[in-house]
C-alpha positions in Angstrom: 67.5 8.9 49.8 69.3 11.1 47.3 69.4 10.7 43.6 72.4 11.4 41.5 71.6 14.2 38.9 74.3 12.9 36.6 72.8 9.4 36.6 69.3 10.9 36.0 70.7 13.0 33.1 72.4 10.0 31.6 69.2 7.9 31.9 67.2 10.6 30.1 69.9 10.8 27.3 69.9 7.1 26.8 66.1 7.0 26.7 66.2 9.8 24.1 68.7 7.9 22.0 66.8 4.7 22.2 63.6 6.5 21.2 65.3 8.1 18.2 66.7 4.7 17.1 63.3 3.1 17.4 61.7 5.9 15.4 64.3 5.5 12.7 63.7 1.8 12.5 59.9 2.2 12.4 60.2 4.8 9.6 62.4 2.4 7.6 60.0 -0.4 8.3 57.1 1.7 6.9 59.1 2.7 3.8 59.9 -1.0 3.1 56.2 -1.9 3.4 55.3 1.0 1.2 57.6 -0.3 -1.5 56.0 -3.7 -1.1 52.6 -2.2 -1.4 53.6 -0.5 -4.7 55.0 -3.8 -6.0 51.7 -5.6 -5.6 50.5 -3.9 -8.8 52.7 -6.5 -10.6 50.5 -9.3 -9.5 48.7 -10.6 -12.6 45.4 -11.6 -10.9 42.6 -9.1 -10.3 41.5 -8.6 -6.7 44.3 -10.8 -5.4 46.4 -7.7 -5.2 43.8 -6.0 -3.0 43.6 -8.9 -0.6 47.4 -9.1 -0.5 47.5 -5.3 0.2 45.3 -5.7 3.3 47.5 -8.6 4.5 50.6 -6.6 3.9 49.2 -3.6 5.9 48.2 -5.9 8.8 51.7 -7.4 8.8 53.2 -3.9 8.9 51.1 -3.0 12.0 52.2 -6.3 13.5 55.8 -5.5 13.0 55.3 -2.0 14.4 53.7 -3.4 17.5 56.6 -5.8 17.9 59.1 -2.9 17.5 57.2 -0.9 20.2 56.8 -4.0 22.4 53.0 -3.8 22.2 50.5 -6.6 22.1 49.1 -7.4 18.7 45.7 -8.7 17.8 45.2 -9.2 14.0 41.4 -8.9 14.3 41.8 -5.4 15.9 44.3 -4.4 13.3 42.1 -5.6 10.4 39.1 -3.8 11.9 41.1 -0.5 12.3 42.5 -0.7 8.8 39.1 -1.6 7.3 37.4 1.2 9.1 39.9 3.7 7.8 39.7 2.4 4.3 35.9 2.5 4.3 36.1 6.3 4.4 38.0 6.2 1.1 35.0 5.2 -1.0 36.1 7.1 -4.0 39.5 5.5 -3.9 38.1 2.0 -3.3 35.7 2.5 -6.2 38.6 3.4 -8.4 40.5 0.3 -7.2 37.4 -1.8 -8.0 37.4 -0.3 -11.5 41.1 -1.0 -11.7 40.5 -4.6 -10.9 38.0 -4.9 -13.7 40.2 -2.9 -16.2 43.0 -5.4 -15.6 41.2 -7.8 -17.9 41.5 -5.3 -20.8 45.0 -5.8 -22.4 46.4 -2.2 -22.7 44.2 -0.5 -20.2 45.1 -3.1 -17.5 48.8 -2.3 -17.9 48.2 1.4 -17.6 45.9 1.1 -14.5 48.6 -1.0 -12.7 50.6 2.3 -12.2 47.5 3.9 -10.6 47.1 1.0 -8.2 50.8 1.1 -7.3 50.6 4.8 -6.4 47.4 4.6 -4.4 48.3 1.4 -2.5 51.8 2.9 -1.6 50.2 6.2 -0.5 47.6 4.5 1.7 50.2 2.1 3.2 52.6 5.0 4.0 49.9 7.1 5.5 48.7 4.2 7.6 52.2 3.5 8.8 53.0 7.0 9.7 49.9 7.5 11.8 50.5 4.2 13.7 54.0 5.4 14.4 52.7 8.7 15.8 50.1 6.9 17.9 52.7 4.4 19.2 55.3 7.1 19.9 52.6 8.8 22.1 52.4 5.6 24.2 49.3 4.4 22.4 48.3 0.8 21.7 45.9 -1.0 19.4 43.4 -0.9 22.2 43.3 2.8 23.0 43.1 4.4 19.6 40.9 7.5 19.4 39.2 6.8 16.1 38.4 10.5 15.4 42.0 11.6 15.9 43.3 8.5 14.0 41.0 9.1 11.0 41.9 12.8 10.9 45.6 12.1 11.0 45.3 9.4 8.4 43.5 11.7 6.0 46.1 14.4 6.6 48.9 12.0 6.1 47.2 10.7 2.9 46.8 14.2 1.6 50.2 15.3 3.0 48.4 18.3 4.5 50.8 19.3 7.3 49.5 22.9 7.4 46.3 22.1 9.2 46.2 22.5 13.0 46.2 19.0 14.4 47.7 17.5 17.5 51.0 15.7 17.0 49.8 13.1 19.5 46.4 11.5 20.1 44.5 13.2 22.8 44.6 11.5 26.2 41.4 10.4 27.9 41.1 13.7 29.8 41.5 15.8 26.7 39.1 13.6 24.7 36.4 13.9 27.3 36.7 17.6 27.5 36.6 18.0 23.7 33.5 15.7 23.6 31.8 17.7 26.3 32.5 21.2 24.7 30.1 22.5 22.1 31.3 22.6 18.6 
């Protein structure tokens, strides 16, 4: 049985084009959700905006899963997002203070800008890390939490200079890294 090299090359090129189009659509999707996250600062009710932000981020992950033809479980997505955000205690405390300050007339208006920036930043970082994971053939069920947390913090801090893998480690790499002394 012989294979046609021209047909194989065409298949590879078509797959590359399809992947580039999917990546462009996923980046646009994350940007749209980032704008939505920033606009939540306009909600006039304290704490409602934070609940809405979590729902928006879960919906973003759902839409990314659909784009990558991956199964979606909202409880897993909420747990992943919650565990990532639990590491941002300083930011969450600031958002809690923001919620309280919303009741103060002038201070509340000023703090809305801070919430808009922080919620947009977190949403964008979250989306970009999910894209990297999904592009590396990951799913919601095989996320390496150490890699994911590291990449999330780097994306949040926009620290591209640190040495970090562009893809999550596969099972073999993760087991070797875990077995080697630090």
